N, C-alpha and C positions, 0 to 999 in steps of 0.2 A: 323497395328497401324502406325497410324500419327504421326507426332511431337506434333501435337496441344494437343494429348491426355497427353503426359509427359510435358507440359507447364500447361495444366490445372490442373493436378495432382499436379506438383510443386508449383502453387498458393493456390490450396487447403490445403496441407499439412503446408504452411507459413503461412494461414490464421488461421489455426487451432490450431498452436504454439503461434501465437501473441494472440489468443481469451484466451488460457489457463494462457498465461504471465499475461493477464489484468485480468483475474477471481482470480489469485494468489495473484496478489498485493491488490485487492479488499478485499479478505477473509483476506489475513494479516494485512491490514489498520483495518477491524472489529474487530481483534484479540488485535491489539494494544489499539484501543481506549476502548475496554472493561477491559485489565489489566490496563490503566490509570485510567479508573473510579473505579477499585478496591483498586488501591492504594489512590488514593483521597478518598475515602469513609474509608480508615482506617487511613487517617488523614496524608499522606504523600503528599506534595504538590509540585508542579512543581516550579523551580526557577523562570522560566517566568513570574508567575503571583505574585511574592514576589514583596513587597512593596519596594522602594530603600532606601537605608540608607540615614538618611540626612547628607550631607557632610559638610554642611554650620558650620562655627563655630562662 
């Protein structure tokens, strides 16, 4: 076997791992958006969307 086989194999394994990590992040993001939608549907709101309190006296 040549060195090219090992190089190609390591690039292939690295590409597979990167693809799996991208898929995992994508699936996890979808799950978090789904959880957020459920929370907002039950009446719980995010603090970032709350209106700021009037500090003017």
